[in-house]
C-alpha positions, 0 to 999 in steps of 0.5 A: 344899014343898021341891023335892027331886031325888036328894040335893039339896034346894032350899028357902027358909029356914024363918026368921031362925034359919037365917041361919047356914045361909045364911051357909055361903057368903060374900059382901061383904054378909053383915054386912047380912043380920041387920039386913035381916031385922030391918027387913023389907028381906029376908024368909026366903021370899026367901032360898033354898038348895040343900043336900046333907047339911047343906052349902049348895051354892048360895044366892040372895036378893032385897032390898026398900027397906022392909017391905011392898015387893015384891022389888026387887033380886036381890043374892045369888047364890052357888055353892060354888066347890069344886064341879066347874064343870058341877055348879056350873052345874047346881045354880046354874041349878036354884036360880035358876029354882026360887026365881025361880018361887016369889018373883017373881009370874007375869008380873012382870018379874024384878028386876035382878041386881047383884053387888059385885066387887073393883076389880081383878077382871079381873086376879085369876084367882080373882076372875074365875072367881067372877064369870064362873061366876055370870054364866054361870049368869045368862046361861043363864037369859036375863039380859043385862049392863046395865052395870058401875059403879064404886063410890067412896068419900070418906074423912075427912081427904081434902082438900075443895076450897075453893068456887070462887065461880063458883056459889051454892048453896041448898036445893031449893024443892020436889019440882016444882022438883027433878023439873023440873031432873032432867027436863032432866038425864035427857035425854042422860044417860050413865047406863045405867039411865036410858037403859034407862028412856027406852026405855019412858018419858018423861024426866019419868016417869023423873025422877018414878020416881027421886024416888019410889023413891029420894029420897023414902025418905031420912030425912036433911034435905031441906035438904042437897039443893043447887041450884047457880045462877049467881052474883047470882041467875042461872039453875040450873046443876045440883043434887046430892042428898047423903043417907044411905040404909039403909047409908051416907052417899051422893052419891045423884044429881048433874047439870049441866043440858045448857045448862051442860055443858062449863064444869067446874061438876060439880067445884063441885057435887060439892064442895058435896055432899061438903062437906054430908056431911063437915060431919056428921062421917060415917065415909065417903061412898059414890057410884057411876057407870057405867064408861063415864061417864068424865067423871063418874069423872074428877070423882070422882077430882078430888074425892078419891074412890077406887074401892073396888069395882065392880058388875055389873048384869044384867037380864031383858028 
């Protein structure tokens, strides 16, 4: 039943036919919604609105990697920025709490929130107010910031670095080899999501979770996944996972083993992963790294990747 108080109705969408209603407010992922509904990555009962006289005042939606999965991310949360600040906060918080109680099973952890932002959002007063309005509502619900990340893009025509000759590359042998290497990379990682996982699980468990939740779902060839080795049959130095997710070609994961850090191998490995995807004549290659991970951000910049957006992640503990 709709949750109605005064003149505002808070409810889920009745079906895909109400997508137009949901899109009365706007966000950069709006153009993905129709396909997400068609493929089951979203379902109408995970998409909620707060409505007054047919006008959407706030909206929220969750996403899953595939049909049948539980909601994995909260990635839409918008309020009408034309409303007074106090009203935006009140309506947004009511929608957030009402929808979460209906979508997330009792006792289950709330899915992480992520919002894509303009790359210069702090310098733009209007963009900053939009971001801070949403984050303040989420904070009132108990969410805390996890990390801000850079979203990066390599575009066709950007020069590709020639192989340095320092490393040899081959496809990963099997799941066990990759997870064993990932386990070594996870220890001492600068990635905040990984560091959060390591508070409650072992490096091996973190690597296995990443493989099962992300790498296993990719339908692009496993032969693209590259292990980097020292020349002439030497030991592994690192690896890179070029792939395509449901939306874009991506550098899904890249790492240098702790024993080989500090020698600039990240540039060789990133160039190889970029080359694998560029040879498929892709329209773009996407990647991301945490804002505090300056060494990785610098490596992407040297490889010709540009920052086109940022993303803020928040969690409920």
